[in-house]
BAGU-841841 format. One record per residue (C-alpha): residue number from 1; residue in three letters; x, y, z. Coordinates in Angstrom, 2 decimals, padded with zeros to 5 digits, always signed. Each point is the difference from the previous one (the first is absolute). Layout:
% BAGU-841841
<pt><seq>NUM</seq><type>ALA</type><X>X</X><Y>Y</Y><Z>Z</Z></pt>
...
***
This chain:
% BAGU-841841
<pt><seq>1</seq><type>MET</type><X>-045.64</X><Y>-013.97</Y><Z>+046.00</Z></pt>
<pt><seq>2</seq><type>LYS</type><X>-002.43</X><Y>+001.62</Y><Z>+002.44</Z></pt>
<pt><seq>3</seq><type>TYR</type><X>+000.07</X><Y>+003.58</Y><Z>+001.28</Z></pt>
<pt><seq>4</seq><type>PHE</type><X>-001.26</X><Y>+001.66</Y><Z>+003.18</Z></pt>
<pt><seq>5</seq><type>LEU</type><X>-001.21</X><Y>+003.61</Y><Z>-000.52</Z></pt>
<pt><seq>6</seq><type>PHE</type><X>-000.44</X><Y>+002.21</Y><Z>+003.07</Z></pt>
<pt><seq>7</seq><type>ASP</type><X>-001.68</X><Y>+003.36</Y><Z>+000.30</Z></pt>
<pt><seq>8</seq><type>ILE</type><X>+001.61</X><Y>+002.32</Y><Z>+002.57</Z></pt>
<pt><seq>9</seq><type>GLY</type><X>-002.73</X><Y>+002.13</Y><Z>+001.60</Z></pt>
<pt><seq>10</seq><type>ASN</type><X>-001.95</X><Y>-001.90</Y><Z>+002.66</Z></pt>
<pt><seq>11</seq><type>VAL</type><X>+001.72</X><Y>-003.21</Y><Z>-001.09</Z></pt>
<pt><seq>12</seq><type>LEU</type><X>+003.67</X><Y>+000.43</Y><Z>+000.84</Z></pt>
<pt><seq>13</seq><type>LEU</type><X>-000.45</X><Y>+003.33</Y><Z>+001.75</Z></pt>
<pt><seq>14</seq><type>ASP</type><X>-003.02</X><Y>+001.42</Y><Z>+001.77</Z></pt>
<pt><seq>15</seq><type>PHE</type><X>-001.14</X><Y>+003.60</Y><Z>-000.22</Z></pt>
<pt><seq>16</seq><type>GLU</type><X>-003.17</X><Y>+002.02</Y><Z>+000.41</Z></pt>
<pt><seq>17</seq><type>PHE</type><X>-000.63</X><Y>+002.52</Y><Z>-002.77</Z></pt>
<pt><seq>18</seq><type>GLU</type><X>-002.13</X><Y>+001.98</Y><Z>+002.43</Z></pt>
<pt><seq>19</seq><type>LYS</type><X>+003.21</X><Y>+000.94</Y><Z>+001.82</Z></pt>
<pt><seq>20</seq><type>LEU</type><X>+001.16</X><Y>+001.81</Y><Z>-003.12</Z></pt>
<pt><seq>21</seq><type>LEU</type><X>-003.28</X><Y>+001.91</Y><Z>-000.12</Z></pt>
<pt><seq>22</seq><type>ARG</type><X>+000.39</X><Y>+000.94</Y><Z>+003.67</Z></pt>
<pt><seq>23</seq><type>ALA</type><X>+003.59</X><Y>+001.12</Y><Z>-000.58</Z></pt>
<pt><seq>24</seq><type>LEU</type><X>-001.11</X><Y>+002.16</Y><Z>-002.94</Z></pt>
<pt><seq>25</seq><type>ALA</type><X>-002.70</X><Y>+001.55</Y><Z>+002.17</Z></pt>
<pt><seq>26</seq><type>ASP</type><X>+002.27</X><Y>+000.52</Y><Z>+003.00</Z></pt>
<pt><seq>27</seq><type>GLY</type><X>+002.72</X><Y>+001.55</Y><Z>-002.14</Z></pt>
<pt><seq>28</seq><type>ALA</type><X>-002.45</X><Y>+002.56</Y><Z>-001.37</Z></pt>
<pt><seq>29</seq><type>GLY</type><X>-001.93</X><Y>+000.51</Y><Z>+003.24</Z></pt>
<pt><seq>30</seq><type>GLN</type><X>-003.20</X><Y>-001.12</Y><Z>-001.73</Z></pt>
<pt><seq>31</seq><type>PRO</type><X>-002.60</X><Y>-002.73</Y><Z>+000.53</Z></pt>
<pt><seq>32</seq><type>VAL</type><X>+000.63</X><Y>-003.39</Y><Z>-001.55</Z></pt>
<pt><seq>33</seq><type>ARG</type><X>-001.52</X><Y>-000.26</Y><Z>-003.45</Z></pt>
<pt><seq>34</seq><type>PRO</type><X>-000.01</X><Y>-002.82</Y><Z>-002.55</Z></pt>
<pt><seq>35</seq><type>LEU</type><X>+002.00</X><Y>+000.11</Y><Z>-003.20</Z></pt>
<pt><seq>36</seq><type>SER</type><X>-001.71</X><Y>+001.80</Y><Z>-002.86</Z></pt>
<pt><seq>37</seq><type>ASP</type><X>-000.20</X><Y>-001.49</Y><Z>-003.48</Z></pt>
<pt><seq>38</seq><type>ARG</type><X>+002.96</X><Y>+002.20</Y><Z>-000.96</Z></pt>
<pt><seq>39</seq><type>ASP</type><X>+001.93</X><Y>-001.16</Y><Z>+003.06</Z></pt>
<pt><seq>40</seq><type>VAL</type><X>-000.56</X><Y>-003.62</Y><Z>-001.03</Z></pt>
<pt><seq>41</seq><type>GLU</type><X>+001.07</X><Y>+000.78</Y><Z>-003.56</Z></pt>
<pt><seq>42</seq><type>MET</type><X>+003.25</X><Y>+001.56</Y><Z>+001.23</Z></pt>
<pt><seq>43</seq><type>HIS</type><X>+000.58</X><Y>-002.82</Y><Z>+002.49</Z></pt>
<pt><seq>44</seq><type>ASP</type><X>-000.39</X><Y>-002.55</Y><Z>-002.79</Z></pt>
<pt><seq>45</seq><type>ALA</type><X>+002.32</X><Y>+002.09</Y><Z>-002.18</Z></pt>
<pt><seq>46</seq><type>VAL</type><X>+002.83</X><Y>-000.12</Y><Z>+002.54</Z></pt>
<pt><seq>47</seq><type>GLU</type><X>-000.50</X><Y>-003.76</Y><Z>+000.33</Z></pt>
<pt><seq>48</seq><type>THR</type><X>+000.35</X><Y>-000.48</Y><Z>-003.75</Z></pt>
<pt><seq>49</seq><type>GLY</type><X>+002.99</X><Y>+002.33</Y><Z>-000.28</Z></pt>
<pt><seq>50</seq><type>ASP</type><X>-001.99</X><Y>+002.49</Y><Z>-002.09</Z></pt>
<pt><seq>51</seq><type>ILE</type><X>+000.97</X><Y>+002.67</Y><Z>+002.52</Z></pt>
<pt><seq>52</seq><type>SER</type><X>+002.98</X><Y>+000.09</Y><Z>+002.36</Z></pt>
<pt><seq>53</seq><type>ASP</type><X>-000.10</X><Y>-000.12</Y><Z>+003.78</Z></pt>
<pt><seq>54</seq><type>GLU</type><X>+000.97</X><Y>+003.68</Y><Z>-000.10</Z></pt>
<pt><seq>55</seq><type>LYS</type><X>-003.06</X><Y>+000.83</Y><Z>-002.13</Z></pt>
<pt><seq>56</seq><type>TRP</type><X>-002.25</X><Y>-002.02</Y><Z>+002.33</Z></pt>
<pt><seq>57</seq><type>VAL</type><X>+001.28</X><Y>+001.91</Y><Z>+003.03</Z></pt>
<pt><seq>58</seq><type>GLU</type><X>-000.31</X><Y>+003.29</Y><Z>-001.87</Z></pt>
<pt><seq>59</seq><type>TYR</type><X>-003.62</X><Y>-000.85</Y><Z>-000.77</Z></pt>
<pt><seq>60</seq><type>LEU</type><X>-000.72</X><Y>-000.90</Y><Z>+003.64</Z></pt>
<pt><seq>61</seq><type>ASN</type><X>+001.60</X><Y>+003.23</Y><Z>+001.17</Z></pt>
<pt><seq>62</seq><type>GLU</type><X>-002.06</X><Y>+002.08</Y><Z>-002.42</Z></pt>
<pt><seq>63</seq><type>THR</type><X>-003.34</X><Y>-001.69</Y><Z>+000.68</Z></pt>
<pt><seq>64</seq><type>ARG</type><X>+000.37</X><Y>-000.63</Y><Z>+003.74</Z></pt>
<pt><seq>65</seq><type>GLY</type><X>+001.93</X><Y>+003.06</Y><Z>+001.11</Z></pt>
<pt><seq>66</seq><type>LEU</type><X>+003.09</X><Y>-001.97</Y><Z>+001.02</Z></pt>
<pt><seq>67</seq><type>SER</type><X>+003.72</X><Y>+000.64</Y><Z>-000.19</Z></pt>
<pt><seq>68</seq><type>TRP</type><X>+001.18</X><Y>-003.60</Y><Z>-000.30</Z></pt>
<pt><seq>69</seq><type>THR</type><X>+003.03</X><Y>-001.37</Y><Z>-001.80</Z></pt>
<pt><seq>70</seq><type>VAL</type><X>+000.46</X><Y>-003.48</Y><Z>-001.45</Z></pt>
<pt><seq>71</seq><type>ASP</type><X>+001.95</X><Y>-000.84</Y><Z>+003.16</Z></pt>
<pt><seq>72</seq><type>SER</type><X>-003.07</X><Y>+001.01</Y><Z>+002.03</Z></pt>
<pt><seq>73</seq><type>LEU</type><X>-002.09</X><Y>-002.47</Y><Z>-001.96</Z></pt>
<pt><seq>74</seq><type>VAL</type><X>+002.62</X><Y>-002.76</Y><Z>+000.28</Z></pt>
<pt><seq>75</seq><type>ASN</type><X>+000.25</X><Y>+000.51</Y><Z>+003.76</Z></pt>
<pt><seq>76</seq><type>LEU</type><X>-003.77</X><Y>-000.10</Y><Z>+000.36</Z></pt>
<pt><seq>77</seq><type>TRP</type><X>-000.22</X><Y>-003.32</Y><Z>-001.85</Z></pt>
<pt><seq>78</seq><type>SER</type><X>+002.92</X><Y>-001.35</Y><Z>+002.04</Z></pt>
<pt><seq>79</seq><type>ARG</type><X>-002.15</X><Y>+000.56</Y><Z>+003.07</Z></pt>
<pt><seq>80</seq><type>MET</type><X>-003.11</X><Y>-001.42</Y><Z>-001.64</Z></pt>
<pt><seq>81</seq><type>PHE</type><X>+001.45</X><Y>-003.31</Y><Z>-001.19</Z></pt>
<pt><seq>82</seq><type>SER</type><X>+000.25</X><Y>-003.02</Y><Z>+002.29</Z></pt>
<pt><seq>83</seq><type>ILE</type><X>+000.79</X><Y>-003.64</Y><Z>-000.71</Z></pt>
<pt><seq>84</seq><type>ASN</type><X>-002.93</X><Y>-002.32</Y><Z>-000.73</Z></pt>
<pt><seq>85</seq><type>GLU</type><X>+001.29</X><Y>-003.03</Y><Z>+001.86</Z></pt>
<pt><seq>86</seq><type>THR</type><X>-002.20</X><Y>-002.50</Y><Z>-001.86</Z></pt>
<pt><seq>87</seq><type>GLY</type><X>+000.86</X><Y>+001.27</Y><Z>-003.47</Z></pt>
<pt><seq>88</seq><type>ARG</type><X>+003.67</X><Y>+000.47</Y><Z>+000.77</Z></pt>
<pt><seq>89</seq><type>GLY</type><X>+000.14</X><Y>-003.46</Y><Z>+001.55</Z></pt>
<pt><seq>90</seq><type>LEU</type><X>-001.47</X><Y>-001.54</Y><Z>-003.14</Z></pt>
<pt><seq>91</seq><type>PHE</type><X>+002.46</X><Y>+002.02</Y><Z>-002.08</Z></pt>
<pt><seq>92</seq><type>LEU</type><X>+002.98</X><Y>-001.34</Y><Z>+001.97</Z></pt>
<pt><seq>93</seq><type>ASP</type><X>-001.37</X><Y>-003.55</Y><Z>+000.02</Z></pt>
<pt><seq>94</seq><type>ALA</type><X>-000.29</X><Y>+000.08</Y><Z>-003.79</Z></pt>
<pt><seq>95</seq><type>MET</type><X>+003.60</X><Y>+001.15</Y><Z>-000.33</Z></pt>
<pt><seq>96</seq><type>GLU</type><X>+001.19</X><Y>-002.69</Y><Z>+002.39</Z></pt>
<pt><seq>97</seq><type>ALA</type><X>-001.84</X><Y>-002.58</Y><Z>-002.09</Z></pt>
<pt><seq>98</seq><type>GLY</type><X>+001.83</X><Y>+001.22</Y><Z>-003.11</Z></pt>
<pt><seq>99</seq><type>VAL</type><X>-003.08</X><Y>+001.49</Y><Z>-001.64</Z></pt>
<pt><seq>100</seq><type>PRO</type><X>+000.71</X><Y>+002.99</Y><Z>-002.29</Z></pt>
<pt><seq>101</seq><type>VAL</type><X>-001.54</X><Y>+002.97</Y><Z>+001.79</Z></pt>
<pt><seq>102</seq><type>HIS</type><X>-001.07</X><Y>+003.13</Y><Z>-001.87</Z></pt>
<pt><seq>103</seq><type>ILE</type><X>-001.68</X><Y>+003.23</Y><Z>+001.07</Z></pt>
<pt><seq>104</seq><type>LEU</type><X>-002.87</X><Y>+001.56</Y><Z>-001.95</Z></pt>
<pt><seq>105</seq><type>SER</type><X>-001.12</X><Y>+003.24</Y><Z>+001.61</Z></pt>
<pt><seq>106</seq><type>ASN</type><X>-001.70</X><Y>+003.31</Y><Z>-000.69</Z></pt>
<pt><seq>107</seq><type>ILE</type><X>+002.57</X><Y>+002.27</Y><Z>+001.56</Z></pt>
<pt><seq>108</seq><type>GLY</type><X>+001.92</X><Y>+003.26</Y><Z>-000.35</Z></pt>
<pt><seq>109</seq><type>GLY</type><X>+003.67</X><Y>+000.75</Y><Z>+000.39</Z></pt>
<pt><seq>110</seq><type>HIS</type><X>-000.58</X><Y>+001.70</Y><Z>+003.37</Z></pt>
<pt><seq>111</seq><type>HIS</type><X>-001.55</X><Y>-003.23</Y><Z>+001.31</Z></pt>
<pt><seq>112</seq><type>VAL</type><X>+003.07</X><Y>-001.97</Y><Z>-001.03</Z></pt>
<pt><seq>113</seq><type>ALA</type><X>+002.25</X><Y>+002.57</Y><Z>+001.67</Z></pt>
<pt><seq>114</seq><type>ALA</type><X>-002.06</X><Y>-000.30</Y><Z>+003.20</Z></pt>
<pt><seq>115</seq><type>ILE</type><X>+000.26</X><Y>-003.80</Y><Z>-000.06</Z></pt>
<pt><seq>116</seq><type>LYS</type><X>+003.77</X><Y>+000.14</Y><Z>-000.46</Z></pt>
<pt><seq>117</seq><type>ASN</type><X>+000.24</X><Y>+002.53</Y><Z>+002.84</Z></pt>
<pt><seq>118</seq><type>ASN</type><X>-001.66</X><Y>-002.46</Y><Z>+002.34</Z></pt>
<pt><seq>119</seq><type>TRP</type><X>+001.33</X><Y>-003.34</Y><Z>-001.27</Z></pt>
<pt><seq>120</seq><type>SER</type><X>+003.22</X><Y>+000.20</Y><Z>-001.98</Z></pt>
<pt><seq>121</seq><type>GLY</type><X>-000.18</X><Y>-003.63</Y><Z>-001.18</Z></pt>
<pt><seq>122</seq><type>PHE</type><X>-003.72</X><Y>-000.09</Y><Z>-000.67</Z></pt>
<pt><seq>123</seq><type>PHE</type><X>+000.35</X><Y>-000.92</Y><Z>-003.69</Z></pt>
<pt><seq>124</seq><type>ASP</type><X>+002.92</X><Y>-002.40</Y><Z>+000.42</Z></pt>
<pt><seq>125</seq><type>GLY</type><X>-000.58</X><Y>-003.28</Y><Z>-001.81</Z></pt>
<pt><seq>126</seq><type>VAL</type><X>-002.89</X><Y>+001.28</Y><Z>-002.12</Z></pt>
<pt><seq>127</seq><type>ALA</type><X>+000.31</X><Y>-001.32</Y><Z>-003.56</Z></pt>
<pt><seq>128</seq><type>SER</type><X>-001.87</X><Y>+002.90</Y><Z>-001.66</Z></pt>
<pt><seq>129</seq><type>LEU</type><X>-001.57</X><Y>+003.28</Y><Z>+001.06</Z></pt>
<pt><seq>130</seq><type>PHE</type><X>-003.06</X><Y>+000.92</Y><Z>-002.05</Z></pt>
<pt><seq>131</seq><type>LEU</type><X>-000.62</X><Y>+003.48</Y><Z>+001.40</Z></pt>
<pt><seq>132</seq><type>SER</type><X>-002.68</X><Y>+002.14</Y><Z>-001.59</Z></pt>
<pt><seq>133</seq><type>TYR</type><X>+001.98</X><Y>+003.25</Y><Z>-000.02</Z></pt>
<pt><seq>134</seq><type>GLN</type><X>+002.84</X><Y>-001.71</Y><Z>-001.88</Z></pt>
<pt><seq>135</seq><type>ILE</type><X>-002.05</X><Y>-001.85</Y><Z>-002.61</Z></pt>
<pt><seq>136</seq><type>GLY</type><X>-002.70</X><Y>+002.63</Y><Z>-000.54</Z></pt>
<pt><seq>137</seq><type>LEU</type><X>-002.97</X><Y>-002.26</Y><Z>+000.78</Z></pt>
<pt><seq>138</seq><type>ARG</type><X>-002.22</X><Y>-000.51</Y><Z>+003.04</Z></pt>
<pt><seq>139</seq><type>LYS</type><X>-002.14</X><Y>-002.89</Y><Z>+001.12</Z></pt>
<pt><seq>140</seq><type>PRO</type><X>-002.73</X><Y>-000.89</Y><Z>-000.90</Z></pt>
<pt><seq>141</seq><type>ASP</type><X>+000.89</X><Y>+001.00</Y><Z>-003.57</Z></pt>
<pt><seq>142</seq><type>PRO</type><X>+000.29</X><Y>-003.35</Y><Z>-001.86</Z></pt>
<pt><seq>143</seq><type>SER</type><X>+003.11</X><Y>+001.33</Y><Z>-001.73</Z></pt>
<pt><seq>144</seq><type>ILE</type><X>+001.99</X><Y>-000.21</Y><Z>+003.23</Z></pt>
<pt><seq>145</seq><type>TYR</type><X>-000.71</X><Y>-003.73</Y><Z>+000.27</Z></pt>
<pt><seq>146</seq><type>HIS</type><X>+000.95</X><Y>-000.48</Y><Z>-003.65</Z></pt>
<pt><seq>147</seq><type>HIS</type><X>+003.24</X><Y>+001.86</Y><Z>+000.71</Z></pt>
<pt><seq>148</seq><type>VAL</type><X>+000.82</X><Y>-002.31</Y><Z>+002.90</Z></pt>
<pt><seq>149</seq><type>LEU</type><X>-000.81</X><Y>-003.19</Y><Z>-001.90</Z></pt>
<pt><seq>150</seq><type>ASP</type><X>+002.01</X><Y>+001.17</Y><Z>-003.02</Z></pt>
<pt><seq>151</seq><type>HIS</type><X>+002.98</X><Y>+000.86</Y><Z>+002.19</Z></pt>
<pt><seq>152</seq><type>LEU</type><X>-000.14</X><Y>-003.37</Y><Z>+001.75</Z></pt>
<pt><seq>153</seq><type>ASP</type><X>-000.74</X><Y>-001.81</Y><Z>-003.28</Z></pt>
<pt><seq>154</seq><type>ALA</type><X>-002.71</X><Y>-001.76</Y><Z>+001.97</Z></pt>
<pt><seq>155</seq><type>GLU</type><X>-003.64</X><Y>-001.01</Y><Z>-000.23</Z></pt>
<pt><seq>156</seq><type>GLY</type><X>-002.44</X><Y>+001.30</Y><Z>+002.59</Z></pt>
<pt><seq>157</seq><type>SER</type><X>-000.41</X><Y>-003.54</Y><Z>+001.32</Z></pt>
<pt><seq>158</seq><type>GLN</type><X>+003.65</X><Y>+000.03</Y><Z>+001.08</Z></pt>
<pt><seq>159</seq><type>CYS</type><X>-000.50</X><Y>+003.00</Y><Z>+002.29</Z></pt>
<pt><seq>160</seq><type>PHE</type><X>-001.38</X><Y>+000.30</Y><Z>+003.53</Z></pt>
<pt><seq>161</seq><type>PHE</type><X>-000.94</X><Y>+003.59</Y><Z>+000.86</Z></pt>
<pt><seq>162</seq><type>ILE</type><X>-001.20</X><Y>+001.57</Y><Z>+003.24</Z></pt>
<pt><seq>163</seq><type>ASP</type><X>-001.43</X><Y>+003.52</Y><Z>+000.33</Z></pt>
<pt><seq>164</seq><type>ASP</type><X>-002.25</X><Y>+001.80</Y><Z>+002.48</Z></pt>
<pt><seq>165</seq><type>ARG</type><X>-002.28</X><Y>+001.64</Y><Z>-002.55</Z></pt>
<pt><seq>166</seq><type>PRO</type><X>-002.83</X><Y>-002.04</Y><Z>-001.54</Z></pt>
<pt><seq>167</seq><type>GLU</type><X>+000.05</X><Y>+001.89</Y><Z>-003.32</Z></pt>
<pt><seq>168</seq><type>ASN</type><X>+003.66</X><Y>-000.96</Y><Z>-000.47</Z></pt>
<pt><seq>169</seq><type>ILE</type><X>-000.79</X><Y>-003.63</Y><Z>+000.73</Z></pt>
<pt><seq>170</seq><type>GLU</type><X>-002.91</X><Y>-000.03</Y><Z>-002.45</Z></pt>
<pt><seq>171</seq><type>ALA</type><X>+002.18</X><Y>+001.48</Y><Z>-002.75</Z></pt>
<pt><seq>172</seq><type>ALA</type><X>+002.76</X><Y>-002.54</Y><Z>+000.64</Z></pt>
<pt><seq>173</seq><type>LEU</type><X>-002.45</X><Y>-002.89</Y><Z>-000.03</Z></pt>
<pt><seq>174</seq><type>ALA</type><X>-001.29</X><Y>+001.23</Y><Z>-003.36</Z></pt>
<pt><seq>175</seq><type>GLU</type><X>+003.55</X><Y>-000.45</Y><Z>-001.33</Z></pt>
<pt><seq>176</seq><type>GLY</type><X>+000.13</X><Y>-003.57</Y><Z>+001.28</Z></pt>
<pt><seq>177</seq><type>ILE</type><X>+002.19</X><Y>+000.76</Y><Z>+003.01</Z></pt>
<pt><seq>178</seq><type>ASN</type><X>-000.53</X><Y>-001.92</Y><Z>+003.25</Z></pt>
<pt><seq>179</seq><type>ALA</type><X>-000.92</X><Y>+003.07</Y><Z>+002.05</Z></pt>
<pt><seq>180</seq><type>HIS</type><X>-001.07</X><Y>+000.12</Y><Z>+003.64</Z></pt>
<pt><seq>181</seq><type>HIS</type><X>-001.53</X><Y>+002.80</Y><Z>+002.04</Z></pt>
<pt><seq>182</seq><type>PHE</type><X>+002.38</X><Y>+000.66</Y><Z>+002.89</Z></pt>
<pt><seq>183</seq><type>VAL</type><X>-002.17</X><Y>+001.00</Y><Z>+002.95</Z></pt>
<pt><seq>184</seq><type>PRO</type><X>+000.23</X><Y>-001.39</Y><Z>+003.55</Z></pt>
<pt><seq>185</seq><type>GLU</type><X>-002.92</X><Y>-002.39</Y><Z>-000.36</Z></pt>
<pt><seq>186</seq><type>ASN</type><X>+001.72</X><Y>-001.59</Y><Z>-003.02</Z></pt>
<pt><seq>187</seq><type>HIS</type><X>+003.55</X><Y>-000.27</Y><Z>+001.37</Z></pt>
<pt><seq>188</seq><type>ALA</type><X>-000.16</X><Y>-003.66</Y><Z>+001.02</Z></pt>
<pt><seq>189</seq><type>ALA</type><X>-001.65</X><Y>-001.02</Y><Z>-003.27</Z></pt>
<pt><seq>190</seq><type>ILE</type><X>+002.60</X><Y>+001.94</Y><Z>-002.02</Z></pt>
<pt><seq>191</seq><type>ARG</type><X>+002.89</X><Y>-001.65</Y><Z>+001.83</Z></pt>
<pt><seq>192</seq><type>HIS</type><X>-001.58</X><Y>-003.42</Y><Z>-000.65</Z></pt>
<pt><seq>193</seq><type>ALA</type><X>-000.62</X><Y>+000.83</Y><Z>-003.67</Z></pt>
<pt><seq>194</seq><type>ALA</type><X>+003.60</X><Y>+001.23</Y><Z>-000.41</Z></pt>
<pt><seq>195</seq><type>ALA</type><X>+001.36</X><Y>-003.17</Y><Z>+001.60</Z></pt>
<pt><seq>196</seq><type>GLU</type><X>-002.03</X><Y>-002.12</Y><Z>-002.41</Z></pt>
<pt><seq>197</seq><type>PHE</type><X>+000.87</X><Y>+002.14</Y><Z>-003.03</Z></pt>
<pt><seq>198</seq><type>PHE</type><X>+003.75</X><Y>-000.03</Y><Z>+000.66</Z></pt>
<pt><seq>199</seq><type>GLY</type><X>+000.18</X><Y>-003.44</Y><Z>+001.60</Z></pt>
<pt><seq>200</seq><type>TRP</type><X>+001.58</X><Y>+000.96</Y><Z>+003.29</Z></pt>
<pt><seq>201</seq><type>ALA</type><X>-000.98</X><Y>-001.45</Y><Z>+003.37</Z></pt>
***
C-alpha cells in the first residue's frame, strides 16, 4: 500500500500570512509589525491545541488593541484562503486513481472552520486528517511523522508527501518519507514523480 500526504497551506489552498499582519494592523489602527517571539509561541500553541481559538483571539485583542471574536478570525481566514489549482488538481487526480489521500497540516480549528465556510466538501474522500491542533504536534517535529506512520502502519518509503516549507520536507526525508518541496518551479517534477511513485499515467 502507498499513501499520498498533502499539506494544506500553499499546497491545497493559497494564502499570504502578510495579509493577517495587515489585518491586525488595520484593526488596531497601527502600522504593520512582524510577530514577536511571544506571538509566534502563542500561534504555535493554538496550532498544537495547547490553547483554544478563544485564548488566541483573547491574546491578539490584548496585545494588538483589537475587539475580535473567533468568528472575526474565521471570517478573515475565509477571505484569505483561495484554491491552489495545481495542488488541488493533483489531490483530485490521486483520488480518481484510487490512491489513499491523507492530509498532514499545521493548522488551527479556526482555519478548518474557514475552509468549511468556503468549501463544504473540501475534505470529502480524505482517508485521514492529521491536523496539528488535534494531535498536539507540529511539523517539523519528527514526532508528527512518527505519529502518521504509526497510524498508517506504514514505512516512510510507502508515503509520498508534499509541503511548501523546506524545513518540513527535510524532517520528513530524515524519517525516510518520499517528500517533495511544493513550490511553482517544482510542480511539473512533483507531478511526474507522483505518477511514477503511484504508477498512474
